[in-house]
N, C-alpha and C positions, 0 to 999 in steps of 0.2 A: 381474358385475364381478370375481369371484374368478378366473374363467377368463382374462379380459383381463389382470388383474394378474400372473397366473402366467406368461403368455406374454410380457409386456412389462415388464421390470424397471425400465426407465428412461423413464418417460412424461414428455415435455416440453410437450405441448400437449393441452388439453382444450377442446372446444367443446360447450357445452350448447345443443342446438337442438330441445328438445322443447316442444311446445305444441299444444293443441287449443282449439276453440271450442265453446261450447254457449250460443249467444246467446239473449237474451231480457230483457225488463224485469225488474229485480230484484224488484219487488213480485209478479211472476208466476212467477219462476224456481223450478224444482224444486230441492230441496236436492241431489239427486244430480248435477244439472248444475253447481251451485256446486262440489261436492266433486271431481268428476272433473277439472275444469279446474285447480283449486288443486293437487290431487294430482299431476297430470301435470307441471306446471311446477315447483312448489316441492319436492314430495317427490322428484321426479326429480332436481332439482338436488342435493338432500341426498344421495340414494342413490348418485349417480355422483361428485360432487365430493369428498365426505368421504374415501373411500378413495384417490382419486388425489392429493389434497392431502397426505394423510398420507405416501404413498409419495414424492412430490416433496420434502417437507420432510425425511423420513428420509434420503433419498439426496442431499440438498443439490443437487437438480436445479433449475437456473435455468429456470423454465418460464412458461407462460402459460395462463390460463383465460379464455375468452371465452364469455359467455352471450348468447343471442339473446333480447332482450326485444321491445318493440314501441312504436310511436308511441302506442298505446292506453294505455300505462303513464304517458305524459307528458300526454296530453290525453284525458280520459275520453270514450269513444265511447258514445252511447246504446245500450243493449241489450247492453253488454259489461262490466258491472260485475265479473263473475267473472274474465274474461280480463285486464281492467285491473288488478285486485288482484294476480292471479298474476304478471303481468309487472312490476308495480311492486315487488312483493316480491322478485322476482329482482334487480332493481337494488339494493334495500336490502341483501339478503344478499350480493351481490357486493361492494358498497362496504365492508361490515363485514369480509368475508373479506380483501379487499385490504389492510386495515390490520393484519390478523392475520398475514399470510404474507409481507408485503413484505420483512421482515428475512431471509427465506430466499431472496430473489431471485426470488420467484414473483409475477407480475403477474396481476391480476384485473380485467378490464374487461367492458363491456357494449356491444353494438350494438343500437340500437333502430330497426329498419326501419320505414318507412311502408308504403305500399301497393306491394307487390311482385308481379310476375306469377307467382303460385304457385296451387296448388289452393285455398288459403284465400280467394281473391277470385273464384273462378270463379262466374259467375252474378250478380255484383254489377253495378250500373248504371255501368259504366266511364265513360261519357260525362259523367255527373253528378259522378263522383268526381274526374275530371280537373280540373273547375272549381275544386276547393278546393286543388289542388296548384299552387303557383306555377310549377313547371316544366312544367305542363300535360301530364304523362305519367305512366304507371305505371313504377315502377323494375324493374330486371331482377335476377334472383338473383345474377348475376355481379358486380353493383355492390356488393351486400352482402358477397359472398365476398371481394372485394378488400380491404375494410376489415378483415374478420376476419383475413385472411392478413397484412396489415400489423401488426395488434395482436399476432399470434403471432410476429412476426419480431423480430430484434435491432434493427431500425429503430425499434421502439417500446420500447426498453429503459428509458425513464424515464417511462413512462405506466402508471399503475395507478389503480384506483378511479374510472375515468371511463366516461361514457356517450356514445357517438358516435351521433348520429342520421343515418340514411341515408333521407331522406324527401322529397327534391325541394323543400325549403324550406317545408314545411307550417307551420312556426312559427319 
């Protein structure tokens, strides 16, 4: 982060998009699987967002922070307690931060994708998964990216502290 901040004096956009899975039933989950998922998502958010927000506030940069959560944060998926907690924590942290930095003209929002055609769903039984999605298809990465782009643009100048789901109508 020090190198990035040294090279870029006026950061206007930050997208937090870190996340890993280490699925398993909670009663059988190894503590290291719990910790690495929480650390990647929440400690990653802290380590990246804190210095960028400080710079934005100091420079009075009107900017946007968008964090990528998950539908799992909103509807607990069996075998993903660690992932759901991490992504739900990201929502809570983002909403708290939104209220802290709104007076500086900094907007903080969250995008919560559903099942998107990425490496994270490779090997999943897609034919069964599509049955639980009202739109009966898996989302595309560019569909999520367009929502992120909107939230980072001036078109979203009065949107902060919100969670936008991109999930094909799952709920």
